[in-house]
DRENDO-1510 file (C-alpha; in Angstrom, 1 decimal, always signed):
<recs>
REC; n; res; u; v; w
REC; 1; MET; -26.7; +35.7; -20.8 .
REC; 2; ILE; -27.6; +35.5; -24.5 .
REC; 3; GLN; -29.3; +38.9; -25.5 .
REC; 4; GLY; -31.9; +37.4; -27.8 .
REC; 5; CYS; -33.4; +35.2; -25.1 .
REC; 6; CYS; -34.6; +38.0; -22.9 .
REC; 7; LEU; -36.5; +39.8; -25.5 .
REC; 8; ALA; -38.8; +42.1; -23.1 .
REC; 9; GLU; -36.0; +43.3; -21.4 .
REC; 10; ASN; -33.9; +44.2; -24.7 .
REC; 11; PHE; -36.6; +45.6; -26.2 .
REC; 12; GLY; -37.9; +47.8; -23.5 .
REC; 13; ALA; -41.3; +47.2; -21.6 .
REC; 14; GLY; -44.2; +48.7; -23.2 .
REC; 15; LYS; -42.4; +49.5; -26.5 .
REC; 16; MET; -44.2; +46.6; -28.1 .
REC; 17; SER; -47.7; +45.3; -26.8 .
REC; 18; VAL; -47.9; +42.3; -28.6 .
REC; 19; PRO; -44.0; +40.9; -29.5 .
REC; 20; ASP; -44.1; +39.4; -32.9 .
REC; 21; PHE; -40.7; +38.0; -32.5 .
REC; 22; PHE; -38.9; +34.9; -30.7 .
REC; 23; CYS; -36.0; +33.4; -30.0 .
REC; 24; LEU; -35.8; +30.3; -32.5 .
REC; 25; ASN; -32.4; +29.1; -31.1 .
REC; 26; PRO; -30.0; +31.1; -28.8 .
REC; 27; LYS; -26.8; +29.4; -30.1 .
REC; 28; TYR; -26.4; +31.7; -33.2 .
REC; 29; SER; -26.9; +35.1; -34.0 .
REC; 30; THR; -29.3; +34.5; -36.9 .
REC; 31; THR; -31.9; +32.9; -34.9 .
REC; 32; ARG; -32.3; +34.5; -31.6 .
REC; 33; ILE; -34.7; +37.1; -33.2 .
REC; 34; VAL; -36.8; +35.7; -35.6 .
REC; 35; THR; -40.6; +36.3; -36.7 .
REC; 36; LYS; -43.4; +34.4; -38.5 .
REC; 37; GLU; -44.8; +37.3; -40.3 .
REC; 38; GLN; -43.9; +37.2; -43.8 .
REC; 39; PRO; -42.7; +40.9; -44.8 .
REC; 40; ARG; -44.8; +42.7; -47.4 .
REC; 41; ILE; -42.9; +43.7; -50.6 .
REC; 42; GLU; -44.1; +46.9; -52.2 .
REC; 43; ASN; -41.5; +47.9; -54.5 .
REC; 44; ASP; -41.5; +51.6; -56.0 .
REC; 45; PRO; -40.9; +51.0; -59.7 .
REC; 46; SER; -38.8; +53.9; -59.8 .
REC; 47; SER; -36.3; +52.5; -57.4 .
REC; 48; LYS; -33.1; +51.4; -58.5 .
REC; 49; VAL; -33.1; +48.3; -56.7 .
REC; 50; GLN; -36.3; +45.9; -56.0 .
REC; 51; THR; -36.6; +43.8; -53.4 .
REC; 52; GLU; -37.8; +40.0; -53.5 .
REC; 53; LEU; -38.2; +37.1; -50.9 .
REC; 54; PHE; -37.2; +34.5; -53.2 .
REC; 55; LEU; -35.1; +34.4; -56.4 .
REC; 56; PRO; -37.1; +33.3; -59.5 .
REC; 57; PRO; -36.8; +29.6; -60.5 .
REC; 58; HIS; -33.5; +28.9; -62.6 .
REC; 59; SER; -33.3; +25.7; -64.8 .
REC; 60; GLN; -29.7; +25.1; -63.4 .
REC; 61; ARG; -30.4; +25.6; -59.9 .
REC; 62; GLN; -28.8; +23.0; -57.6 .
REC; 63; GLY; -30.2; +24.0; -54.3 .
REC; 64; GLU; -32.2; +26.9; -52.3 .
REC; 65; GLY; -32.9; +26.8; -48.6 .
REC; 66; GLY; -32.4; +28.4; -45.2 .
REC; 67; LEU; -34.7; +29.8; -42.5 .
REC; 68; ARG; -36.7; +31.7; -45.0 .
REC; 69; THR; -38.0; +28.9; -46.9 .
REC; 70; ASN; -39.3; +27.5; -43.8 .
REC; 71; GLY; -41.3; +30.4; -42.8 .
REC; 72; TYR; -39.0; +32.6; -40.7 .
REC; 73; PHE; -38.1; +36.3; -41.4 .
REC; 74; LYS; -36.2; +39.0; -40.2 .
REC; 75; LYS; -36.8; +43.0; -39.8 .
REC; 76; THR; -35.2; +46.0; -38.4 .
REC; 77; TYR; -36.7; +47.0; -34.8 .
REC; 78; SER; -36.2; +50.6; -33.3 .
REC; 79; ASN; -33.3; +49.6; -31.1 .
REC; 80; LYS; -32.1; +46.8; -33.0 .
REC; 81; PRO; -31.4; +47.5; -36.8 .
REC; 82; LEU; -31.3; +44.3; -38.8 .
REC; 83; VAL; -27.8; +43.8; -40.4 .
REC; 84; SER; -27.6; +42.0; -43.6 .
REC; 85; VAL; -24.3; +39.9; -44.1 .
REC; 86; ILE; -23.8; +38.7; -47.6 .
REC; 87; THR; -21.7; +35.9; -48.7 .
REC; 88; VAL; -20.8; +35.2; -52.5 .
REC; 89; VAL; -18.9; +31.9; -53.3 .
REC; 90; LEU; -17.8; +29.6; -56.0 .
REC; 91; ASN; -15.8; +26.7; -55.5 .
REC; 92; GLY; -14.7; +28.1; -52.0 .
REC; 93; HIS; -15.1; +25.2; -49.5 .
REC; 94; LYS; -11.6; +25.5; -48.1 .
REC; 95; TYR; -12.7; +28.6; -45.9 .
REC; 96; LEU; -16.1; +28.8; -46.3 .
REC; 97; GLU; -16.8; +26.9; -43.0 .
REC; 98; GLN; -14.8; +29.4; -40.9 .
REC; 99; THR; -16.5; +32.2; -42.8 .
REC; 100; ILE; -20.0; +31.0; -41.7 .
REC; 101; GLN; -18.8; +30.5; -38.1 .
REC; 102; SER; -17.7; +33.8; -37.8 .
REC; 103; VAL; -21.2; +35.2; -38.8 .
REC; 104; LEU; -22.9; +32.9; -36.5 .
REC; 105; ASN; -20.8; +33.3; -33.8 .
REC; 106; GLN; -21.7; +37.1; -33.4 .
REC; 107; THR; -22.9; +38.3; -30.2 .
REC; 108; TYR; -25.3; +40.8; -31.8 .
REC; 109; ASP; -28.8; +39.6; -32.0 .
REC; 110; ASN; -30.4; +40.9; -35.3 .
REC; 111; VAL; -28.5; +39.3; -38.1 .
REC; 112; GLU; -29.5; +38.0; -41.5 .
REC; 113; TYR; -27.0; +35.7; -43.6 .
REC; 114; ILE; -27.5; +35.4; -47.2 .
REC; 115; ILE; -25.2; +33.2; -49.1 .
REC; 116; ILE; -25.3; +33.2; -53.2 .
REC; 117; ASP; -23.3; +30.4; -54.6 .
REC; 118; GLY; -22.4; +30.2; -58.3 .
REC; 119; GLY; -23.1; +26.6; -59.1 .
REC; 120; SER; -20.3; +25.1; -56.9 .
REC; 121; THR; -18.8; +21.7; -58.0 .
REC; 122; ASP; -16.8; +21.0; -54.8 .
REC; 123; GLY; -17.7; +20.3; -51.3 .
REC; 124; THR; -19.5; +24.1; -51.0 .
REC; 125; LEU; -22.9; +22.7; -51.1 .
REC; 126; ASP; -22.4; +20.3; -48.5 .
REC; 127; ILE; -21.1; +23.0; -46.0 .
REC; 128; ILE; -23.8; +25.2; -46.8 .
REC; 129; ARG; -26.4; +22.4; -46.1 .
REC; 130; LYS; -24.8; +21.9; -42.7 .
REC; 131; TYR; -25.6; +25.3; -41.6 .
REC; 132; GLU; -28.8; +26.0; -43.5 .
REC; 133; HIS; -30.6; +25.7; -40.2 .
REC; 134; ALA; -28.8; +28.8; -39.1 .
REC; 135; VAL; -28.5; +30.5; -42.6 .
REC; 136; ASP; -31.5; +32.7; -43.7 .
REC; 137; TYR; -31.6; +32.2; -47.4 .
REC; 138; TRP; -29.2; +30.5; -49.7 .
REC; 139; VAL; -29.1; +29.5; -53.3 .
REC; 140; SER; -27.0; +27.8; -55.8 .
REC; 141; GLU; -27.3; +28.5; -59.4 .
REC; 142; PRO; -24.8; +30.0; -62.3 .
REC; 143; ASP; -24.7; +33.7; -62.5 .
REC; 144; LYS; -23.1; +36.3; -64.5 .
REC; 145; GLY; -20.0; +36.8; -62.3 .
REC; 146; LEU; -19.4; +38.2; -58.8 .
REC; 147; TYR; -21.3; +41.4; -59.0 .
REC; 148; ASP; -24.4; +39.8; -60.6 .
REC; 149; ALA; -24.4; +37.5; -57.7 .
REC; 150; MET; -24.0; +40.5; -55.2 .
REC; 151; ASN; -26.9; +42.2; -57.0 .
REC; 152; LYS; -29.1; +39.1; -56.4 .
REC; 153; ALA; -28.1; +39.2; -52.6 .
REC; 154; ILE; -29.1; +43.2; -52.6 .
REC; 155; MET; -32.3; +42.2; -53.8 .
REC; 156; LEU; -32.9; +39.3; -51.2 .
REC; 157; SER; -31.6; +41.4; -48.2 .
REC; 158; ALA; -34.1; +42.7; -45.7 .
REC; 159; GLY; -31.3; +44.7; -43.8 .
REC; 160; LYS; -31.1; +48.4; -42.7 .
REC; 161; PHE; -27.5; +47.6; -43.4 .
REC; 162; LEU; -25.6; +45.4; -45.8 .
REC; 163; TYR; -22.1; +44.0; -45.1 .
REC; 164; PHE; -20.5; +41.6; -47.9 .
REC; 165; LEU; -18.0; +39.0; -46.3 .
REC; 166; GLY; -15.9; +36.9; -48.8 .
REC; 167; ALA; -16.0; +33.3; -49.0 .
REC; 168; ASP; -12.2; +33.3; -47.4 .
REC; 169; ASP; -12.8; +36.2; -45.0 .
REC; 170; SER; -13.6; +35.9; -41.3 .
REC; 171; LEU; -15.9; +38.6; -39.5 .
REC; 172; PHE; -14.8; +39.7; -36.0 .
REC; 173; ASN; -16.9; +40.1; -33.4 .
REC; 174; VAL; -17.8; +43.5; -33.8 .
REC; 175; LEU; -21.7; +44.1; -34.8 .
REC; 176; ASP; -22.3; +44.4; -31.0 .
REC; 177; LYS; -19.6; +47.2; -30.9 .
REC; 178; ILE; -20.5; +49.1; -33.9 .
REC; 179; SER; -24.8; +48.6; -33.9 .
REC; 180; ASP; -25.4; +51.7; -32.3 .
REC; 181; ALA; -23.5; +53.6; -35.1 .
REC; 182; LEU; -25.6; +52.0; -37.7 .
REC; 183; THR; -28.3; +54.6; -37.4 .
REC; 184; ASP; -28.2; +57.0; -40.5 .
REC; 185; ASP; -29.6; +55.9; -43.7 .
REC; 186; PHE; -27.0; +57.9; -45.7 .
REC; 187; LYS; -23.8; +57.3; -43.7 .
REC; 188; ILE; -21.5; +54.5; -44.7 .
REC; 189; CYS; -19.4; +53.1; -42.1 .
REC; 190; TYR; -16.0; +51.6; -42.4 .
REC; 191; GLY; -12.8; +50.3; -40.4 .
REC; 192; ASN; -9.9; +48.1; -41.0 .
REC; 193; VAL; -9.3; +44.6; -42.5 .
REC; 194; ARG; -6.2; +42.3; -41.5 .
REC; 195; LYS; -4.9; +40.8; -44.4 .
REC; 196; ARG; -3.9; +37.1; -44.1 .
REC; 197; ASN; -0.1; +38.3; -44.1 .
REC; 198; ASN; -0.9; +40.3; -40.8 .
REC; 199; THR; -0.8; +43.6; -42.5 .
REC; 200; ILE; -3.6; +46.3; -41.6 .
REC; 201; TYR; -5.8; +47.8; -44.4 .
REC; 202; ASP; -6.1; +50.7; -44.5 .
REC; 203; GLY; -7.1; +53.2; -42.2 .
REC; 204; LYS; -8.9; +56.6; -42.8 .
REC; 205; PHE; -9.7; +57.6; -46.3 .
REC; 206; ASN; -9.7; +61.4; -47.7 .
REC; 207; LEU; -10.5; +62.4; -51.3 .
REC; 208; TYR; -6.9; +61.9; -52.4 .
REC; 209; LYS; -6.6; +58.3; -51.1 .
REC; 210; ILE; -10.0; +57.2; -52.6 .
REC; 211; PHE; -8.7; +58.9; -56.0 .
REC; 212; LYS; -5.7; +56.5; -55.2 .
REC; 213; ARG; -7.2; +53.3; -54.1 .
REC; 214; ASN; -10.3; +51.5; -53.0 .
REC; 215; ILE; -12.0; +51.0; -49.4 .
REC; 216; CYS; -11.7; +47.4; -48.9 .
REC; 217; GLN; -15.2; +45.8; -49.2 .
REC; 218; GLN; -14.8; +43.8; -46.3 .
REC; 219; ALA; -14.3; +47.2; -44.1 .
REC; 220; LEU; -17.8; +48.6; -45.2 .
REC; 221; PHE; -21.5; +48.6; -43.9 .
REC; 222; TYR; -24.0; +50.1; -46.6 .
REC; 223; PRO; -27.3; +51.5; -45.5 .
REC; 224; ARG; -29.8; +49.7; -47.9 .
REC; 225; ASN; -31.2; +53.2; -48.7 .
REC; 226; VAL; -27.9; +54.1; -50.0 .
REC; 227; LEU; -28.0; +51.3; -52.5 .
REC; 228; ILE; -31.7; +52.0; -53.6 .
REC; 229; PHE; -30.5; +55.7; -54.0 .
REC; 230; LYS; -27.1; +55.0; -55.9 .
REC; 231; GLY; -28.4; +51.6; -57.6 .
REC; 232; ASN; -26.6; +48.3; -57.7 .
REC; 233; PHE; -22.8; +47.2; -58.8 .
REC; 234; ASN; -22.4; +48.1; -62.1 .
REC; 235; VAL; -21.7; +44.5; -63.9 .
REC; 236; ARG; -19.4; +46.0; -66.5 .
REC; 237; TYR; -16.5; +45.9; -64.1 .
REC; 238; ASP; -15.4; +42.2; -63.2 .
REC; 239; THR; -13.5; +43.1; -60.0 .
REC; 240; ALA; -13.9; +46.5; -59.5 .
REC; 241; ALA; -17.7; +47.4; -59.5 .
REC; 242; ASP; -17.6; +48.0; -55.8 .
REC; 243; TYR; -14.6; +50.7; -56.3 .
REC; 244; GLU; -16.8; +52.5; -58.6 .
REC; 245; LEU; -19.9; +52.5; -56.6 .
REC; 246; ASN; -17.5; +54.0; -53.5 .
REC; 247; LEU; -16.5; +56.6; -55.8 .
REC; 248; ARG; -20.1; +57.6; -56.9 .
REC; 249; CYS; -21.1; +57.7; -53.2 .
REC; 250; TRP; -18.2; +59.5; -52.0 .
REC; 251; ALA; -19.0; +62.3; -54.7 .
REC; 252; ASP; -22.4; +62.5; -53.3 .
REC; 253; LYS; -22.8; +65.3; -50.7 .
REC; 254; LYS; -26.1; +63.4; -49.2 .
REC; 255; ILE; -23.9; +60.6; -48.2 .
REC; 256; VAL; -21.2; +60.4; -45.5 .
REC; 257; PHE; -18.6; +57.9; -44.8 .
REC; 258; GLU; -17.6; +57.5; -41.3 .
REC; 259; TYR; -14.2; +55.8; -40.5 .
REC; 260; TRP; -14.1; +53.5; -37.1 .
REC; 261; PRO; -10.3; +52.7; -35.9 .
REC; 262; LEU; -11.6; +49.4; -35.7 .
REC; 263; LEU; -10.8; +45.7; -37.1 .
REC; 264; ILE; -13.8; +44.7; -38.9 .
REC; 265; ALA; -12.4; +41.4; -40.4 .
REC; 266; ASP; -9.7; +38.9; -41.3 .
REC; 267; TYR; -9.4; +39.5; -45.2 .
REC; 268; GLY; -8.4; +36.5; -47.1 .
REC; 269; ASP; -7.1; +38.4; -50.1 .
REC; 270; GLY; -7.7; +35.5; -52.3 .
REC; 271; GLY; -10.6; +36.5; -54.2 .
REC; 272; VAL; -10.6; +37.5; -58.1 .
REC; 273; SER; -10.9; +41.0; -57.0 .
REC; 274; SER; -7.6; +41.2; -55.2 .
REC; 275; GLN; -5.8; +39.1; -57.9 .
REC; 276; ILE; -7.0; +40.5; -61.3 .
REC; 277; LYS; -6.7; +44.0; -62.3 .
REC; 278; ASP; -9.9; +45.2; -64.0 .
REC; 279; LYS; -8.6; +46.4; -67.4 .
REC; 280; LYS; -12.2; +48.0; -68.1 .
REC; 281; PHE; -12.6; +50.1; -64.8 .
REC; 282; GLU; -8.8; +51.2; -65.3 .
REC; 283; LYS; -9.9; +52.6; -68.7 .
REC; 284; ASP; -13.0; +54.2; -67.3 .
REC; 285; LYS; -11.4; +55.5; -64.1 .
REC; 286; ALA; -10.7; +58.9; -65.2 .
REC; 287; MET; -14.0; +59.4; -67.1 .
REC; 288; ILE; -16.1; +57.8; -63.5 .
REC; 289; ILE; -14.3; +60.8; -61.7 .
REC; 290; LYS; -15.3; +63.5; -64.2 .
REC; 291; ASN; -18.6; +62.4; -64.2 .
REC; 292; ASN; -18.7; +62.2; -60.5 .
REC; 293; PHE; -16.8; +65.0; -59.2 .
REC; 294; GLY; -16.4; +67.5; -62.0 .
REC; 295; ALA; -13.9; +68.7; -64.6 .
REC; 296; LYS; -11.6; +69.9; -61.6 .
REC; 297; TYR; -11.0; +66.7; -60.0 .
REC; 298; HIS; -10.5; +64.9; -63.3 .
REC; 299; LEU; -7.9; +67.3; -64.1 .
REC; 300; LEU; -5.9; +66.9; -60.8 .
REC; 301; PHE; -6.4; +62.9; -61.3 .
REC; 302; ILE; -4.7; +63.1; -64.8 .
REC; 303; ALA; -2.1; +65.4; -63.5 .
REC; 304; ARG; -1.5; +62.9; -60.6 .
REC; 305; ARG; -1.4; +60.0; -63.0 .
REC; 306; HIS; +1.1; +61.8; -65.2 .
REC; 307; ILE; +3.3; +62.5; -62.1 .
REC; 308; VAL; +3.4; +59.0; -60.9 .
REC; 309; ASN; +4.5; +57.3; -64.2 .
REC; 310; PHE; +7.5; +59.9; -64.1 .
REC; 311; PHE; +8.4; +59.2; -60.5 .
REC; 312; VAL; +7.9; +55.6; -61.0 .
REC; 313; LYS; +10.2; +55.7; -63.9 .
REC; 314; THR; +12.9; +57.7; -62.0 .
REC; 315; LYS; +12.3; +55.3; -59.1 .
REC; 316; THR; +12.0; +58.6; -56.5 .
REC; 317; ARG; +9.1; +57.0; -54.7 .
REC; 318; ASN; +9.7; +58.6; -51.6 .
REC; 319; LEU; +9.8; +62.0; -53.2 .
REC; 320; LEU; +6.6; +61.1; -55.3 .
REC; 321; LYS; +4.8; +60.3; -51.8 .
REC; 322; LYS; +5.7; +63.6; -50.1 .
REC; 323; ILE; +4.7; +65.6; -53.1 .
REC; 324; LEU; +1.3; +63.7; -53.6 .
REC; 325; ASP; +0.3; +62.8; -49.7 .
REC; 326; PHE; -2.1; +65.8; -49.2 .
REC; 327; ASP; -6.1; +65.6; -49.1 .
REC; 328; LEU; -7.5; +67.4; -52.2 .
</recs>
């Protein structure tokens, strides 16, 4: 039985006297629970993230569409948190269709899918239009880079939790398994990803490990409230703004990171963030740690960097690992 087509049973008798939701199409995760009730947007001017249903007009826009443009909307219900899946793409026709299918084939019912295209000139728009009857909102227009596009998507998302899926990645059928854990407005949940070479990235993180490397973005589920509280991705950084955000969140005692030993996605490892080192972030990293964690951890980070440089030069990597493999 497809869950979204038995709404009264799933949402519980008596919980909602007059249901405002219905099943538009049982085939897709994004069309099993929709509403014609347009959300009321009431932005707090002090919020670091503002919400919009549609992007403002753009002189170079190549297209816009999806369920939202046809009057179908999404929201969170008491026992069905809305999960917004976001894909940012530019000339990604090679793998995009399998990425889209991996979202639409989820068995979880309350899924919103947003695609932000940066003005593709290959076959990307043809693929998006092929599935626009099951995509909540898509737009194609120039942007100022990866994280500018992702910030647009955050602004457009209605989900209680947000998940970023690359245009060459595939989401495993995990949303049904983890939806019960998506409850806390200040708990970031993360698992593992499988790279295209079949290696698994990257287990449970501690403070030492987050200083050393980032949690893969395709492993993370962000509560929307965390992004409202901490703000958007910093567009100063070309490929490491998600790392900078994760460091800010890890340092905040109000926010919890919870690890699940679960494969979340097949990670294509072909995006710019995995191929190009962000020189501005590497230059700023010590200061980011100092500003968020304090002087003590800043000194530890600097000391570790010097130790790493020494042992790399002397080619004693195994000894380095034994010395540094501890939780700060």
